[in-house]
MDAnalysis code that builds the backbone (N, CA, C; Angstrom):
import MDAnalysis as mda
import numpy as np

u = mda.Universe.empty(240, n_residues=80, atom_resindex=np.repeat(np.arange(80), 3), trajectory=True)
u.add_TopologyAttr("name", ["N", "CA", "C"] * 80)
u.add_TopologyAttr("resid", np.arange(1, 81))
u.add_TopologyAttr("resname", ["MET", "SER", "SER", "LYS", "PRO", "VAL", "VAL", "LEU", "VAL", "TYR", "SER", "ASP", "THR", "TRP", "GLU", "PRO", "PHE", "LEU", "PHE", "ILE", "ILE", "LYS", "THR", "MET", "ALA", "PHE", "ALA", "GLY", "LYS", "ARG", "ASP", "ILE", "TRP", "LYS", "PHE", "ILE", "ASN", "PRO", "SER", "LEU", "ILE", "ALA", "GLU", "PRO", "THR", "LEU", "PRO", "THR", "LEU", "ALA", "GLU", "PRO", "PRO", "THR", "ALA", "THR", "SER", "VAL", "VAL", "ALA", "GLU", "LYS", "THR", "THR", "LEU", "VAL", "LYS", "LEU", "THR", "ALA", "ASP", "GLU", "ARG", "ASP", "ALA", "TYR", "LYS", "LEU", "LEU", "TYR"])
u.atoms.positions = np.array([
    [90.876, 6.149, -46.874],
    [90.581, 7.395, -47.032],
    [90.585, 7.955, -45.402],
    [90.748, 9.176, -45.274],
    [90.514, 10.084, -44.198],
    [88.802, 10.777, -43.459],
    [88.368, 10.091, -42.249],
    [87.515, 10.651, -41.949],
    [87.298, 12.307, -41.496],
    [88.679, 12.899, -41.526],
    [88.713, 13.874, -40.794],
    [88.151, 14.708, -41.415],
    [87.814, 15.837, -40.529],
    [87.370, 17.074, -41.936],
    [88.469, 17.901, -41.440],
    [88.541, 18.125, -43.810],
    [89.330, 19.294, -43.738],
    [89.119, 20.320, -43.569],
    [90.971, 21.055, -43.079],
    [90.452, 22.994, -42.245],
    [91.819, 23.227, -43.711],
    [91.456, 24.159, -44.267],
    [92.221, 24.941, -44.938],
    [92.592, 26.220, -44.620],
    [93.801, 26.100, -43.389],
    [94.267, 27.338, -42.906],
    [94.690, 28.457, -43.814],
    [95.419, 28.374, -44.425],
    [95.736, 29.778, -45.320],
    [95.149, 29.596, -46.594],
    [94.795, 30.858, -46.781],
    [93.871, 31.229, -48.264],
    [94.669, 30.583, -49.327],
    [96.235, 30.967, -49.614],
    [96.985, 30.363, -50.624],
    [96.564, 29.201, -50.931],
    [96.285, 27.987, -50.222],
    [95.963, 26.994, -50.469],
    [94.907, 26.724, -50.761],
    [93.792, 27.680, -50.734],
    [92.733, 27.145, -51.299],
    [92.581, 26.561, -52.808],
    [93.217, 27.426, -53.705],
    [92.893, 27.000, -55.427],
    [94.234, 25.863, -55.155],
    [94.919, 25.160, -55.401],
    [95.460, 23.666, -55.185],
    [94.357, 22.945, -54.362],
    [93.371, 22.789, -53.802],
    [92.689, 22.472, -52.817],
    [91.953, 22.439, -53.846],
    [91.215, 23.284, -54.376],
    [89.760, 23.182, -55.096],
    [90.105, 22.324, -56.368],
    [91.551, 23.035, -56.750],
    [91.898, 22.129, -58.058],
    [91.984, 20.563, -58.222],
    [92.201, 20.427, -57.060],
    [91.913, 18.730, -56.685],
    [90.718, 18.214, -56.707],
    [90.124, 19.223, -56.311],
    [88.527, 18.519, -55.993],
    [88.271, 18.543, -57.246],
    [87.865, 19.724, -57.713],
    [86.858, 19.737, -59.099],
    [87.615, 18.910, -60.021],
    [88.851, 18.745, -60.020],
    [89.456, 17.555, -60.887],
    [89.579, 16.209, -61.096],
    [88.889, 15.830, -59.302],
    [88.435, 14.290, -59.285],
    [86.993, 13.958, -59.481],
    [86.220, 15.548, -59.227],
    [84.833, 15.289, -59.538],
    [84.223, 15.394, -61.052],
    [85.495, 15.806, -61.519],
    [84.770, 15.592, -62.812],
    [85.345, 14.420, -63.883],
    [85.905, 13.403, -62.905],
    [86.872, 12.303, -63.431],
    [85.479, 11.504, -63.827],
    [85.511, 10.173, -65.032],
    [84.542, 9.336, -64.553],
    [83.306, 9.446, -65.296],
    [82.698, 8.783, -65.616],
    [81.682, 9.536, -65.830],
    [80.124, 9.832, -64.670],
    [80.568, 9.651, -63.351],
    [79.407, 10.221, -62.909],
    [79.551, 12.183, -62.708],
    [80.371, 12.989, -63.044],
    [80.325, 14.198, -63.288],
    [79.413, 14.292, -61.534],
    [80.115, 15.124, -61.289],
    [79.374, 15.435, -59.380],
    [79.398, 16.970, -59.261],
    [81.126, 17.287, -60.438],
    [81.293, 18.854, -59.566],
    [79.482, 19.563, -60.002],
    [78.694, 19.319, -60.372],
    [77.290, 20.379, -60.579],
    [76.610, 20.133, -59.026],
    [76.993, 19.522, -58.311],
    [76.851, 19.155, -57.108],
    [77.113, 19.782, -55.843],
    [78.304, 20.108, -55.866],
    [79.753, 20.547, -55.148],
    [79.876, 21.714, -55.487],
    [79.933, 22.049, -56.534],
    [80.600, 23.270, -56.840],
    [80.212, 24.539, -55.953],
    [80.966, 25.011, -55.267],
    [80.442, 26.337, -53.941],
    [80.061, 27.320, -54.686],
    [80.593, 27.802, -55.632],
    [79.618, 28.583, -56.857],
    [78.646, 28.751, -57.168],
    [77.623, 27.684, -56.770],
    [76.554, 27.491, -57.091],
    [75.604, 28.909, -56.840],
    [74.303, 29.303, -57.186],
    [73.404, 29.850, -56.665],
    [72.442, 28.564, -55.228],
    [71.821, 28.231, -56.042],
    [70.488, 27.355, -55.503],
    [71.214, 25.885, -55.050],
    [70.739, 26.148, -54.034],
    [71.123, 24.249, -54.100],
    [70.845, 23.363, -55.315],
    [71.122, 22.370, -56.189],
    [70.965, 21.682, -56.905],
    [70.154, 20.370, -56.438],
    [69.422, 20.208, -57.519],
    [68.592, 19.276, -57.138],
    [69.211, 17.470, -57.339],
    [69.014, 16.660, -56.082],
    [69.894, 15.494, -55.762],
    [69.306, 14.781, -57.041],
    [69.834, 13.264, -58.122],
    [69.325, 12.418, -58.362],
    [68.492, 11.174, -57.817],
    [67.477, 10.946, -57.714],
    [66.530, 9.907, -57.415],
    [67.834, 8.128, -57.574],
    [67.899, 7.325, -56.381],
    [68.449, 6.658, -56.272],
    [67.492, 4.567, -57.286],
    [67.497, 4.291, -57.937],
    [66.758, 3.292, -58.507],
    [66.373, 2.374, -56.842],
    [65.403, 1.637, -56.835],
    [65.286, 1.070, -56.164],
    [66.150, -0.626, -56.210],
    [66.179, -1.472, -55.177],
    [67.344, -2.459, -55.536],
    [66.409, -3.243, -55.935],
    [66.906, -4.249, -57.124],
    [66.049, -5.353, -57.380],
    [65.323, -6.406, -55.881],
    [64.337, -7.299, -55.979],
    [64.587, -8.022, -55.060],
    [64.119, -9.833, -55.785],
    [64.161, -10.455, -55.063],
    [63.973, -12.150, -55.698],
    [62.725, -11.665, -56.151],
    [60.988, -11.156, -56.026],
    [60.202, -10.718, -57.311],
    [60.717, -10.429, -57.825],
    [61.565, -9.539, -58.053],
    [62.267, -8.977, -59.259],
    [61.988, -10.014, -60.508],
    [62.611, -11.096, -59.945],
    [63.534, -12.219, -61.067],
    [61.876, -13.210, -61.246],
    [61.452, -13.626, -60.196],
    [60.351, -14.344, -60.117],
    [59.310, -13.822, -59.086],
    [58.306, -13.510, -59.506],
    [56.813, -13.093, -58.967],
    [57.180, -14.292, -57.472],
    [56.832, -15.334, -57.523],
    [56.409, -16.301, -56.638],
    [58.075, -16.309, -55.688],
    [58.632, -16.007, -55.849],
    [59.784, -16.105, -54.645],
    [60.048, -14.676, -54.016],
    [59.706, -14.752, -52.965],
    [59.958, -13.960, -51.847],
    [61.574, -13.691, -51.145],
    [62.573, -14.596, -51.115],
    [63.000, -14.323, -50.558],
    [64.991, -14.696, -51.828],
    [65.740, -14.166, -52.051],
    [66.986, -14.681, -52.283],
    [66.783, -16.095, -52.484],
    [66.864, -16.989, -51.340],
    [67.563, -18.040, -51.020],
    [66.328, -18.983, -51.688],
    [65.288, -18.303, -52.270],
    [64.499, -19.340, -52.755],
    [64.660, -19.259, -54.006],
    [65.746, -18.570, -54.563],
    [66.288, -18.502, -56.450],
    [67.200, -19.635, -56.575],
    [66.993, -20.308, -57.295],
    [67.914, -20.826, -58.061],
    [69.267, -20.467, -58.551],
    [69.873, -21.073, -58.893],
    [71.357, -20.739, -59.372],
    [71.052, -19.607, -61.126],
    [70.431, -20.587, -61.458],
    [69.906, -19.489, -62.603],
    [69.331, -18.057, -62.868],
    [68.268, -18.299, -61.621],
    [67.573, -16.976, -61.007],
    [68.320, -16.039, -60.142],
    [69.347, -16.612, -59.320],
    [70.188, -15.700, -58.833],
    [71.193, -14.959, -59.810],
    [72.022, -15.770, -60.782],
    [72.350, -15.106, -61.849],
    [71.829, -13.944, -62.099],
    [70.250, -14.010, -62.523],
    [69.735, -13.003, -63.313],
    [69.476, -11.847, -62.316],
    [69.515, -12.089, -61.321],
    [69.195, -11.084, -60.132],
    [70.186, -10.535, -60.268],
    [71.236, -10.812, -60.376],
    [73.172, -10.088, -60.142],
    [72.921, -9.225, -61.390],
    [72.524, -9.694, -62.509],
    [72.160, -9.140, -63.704],
    [71.637, -7.755, -63.271],
    [70.326, -7.648, -62.522],
    [69.408, -6.897, -62.644],
    [69.910, -5.319, -61.307],
    [70.582, -6.150, -60.123],
    [71.684, -5.867, -60.117],
    [72.554, -4.734, -59.963],
])
């Protein structure tokens, strides 16, 4: 994927460009169009991300992942 900014040089390219972006934004389960819609009046409130689990999420006494047993690491992976 390119990291260069997209510059729409001609006004007649806006509609096809917007169609592609809108189609991609509605794809899947995320539905991000409500966050990037250029017609929005106010800036939307972004959702907060959950904190990733830690070793203590699996076993309270264990503070690092290397201290987890194989079964505990599997539980950690499920939480993650």
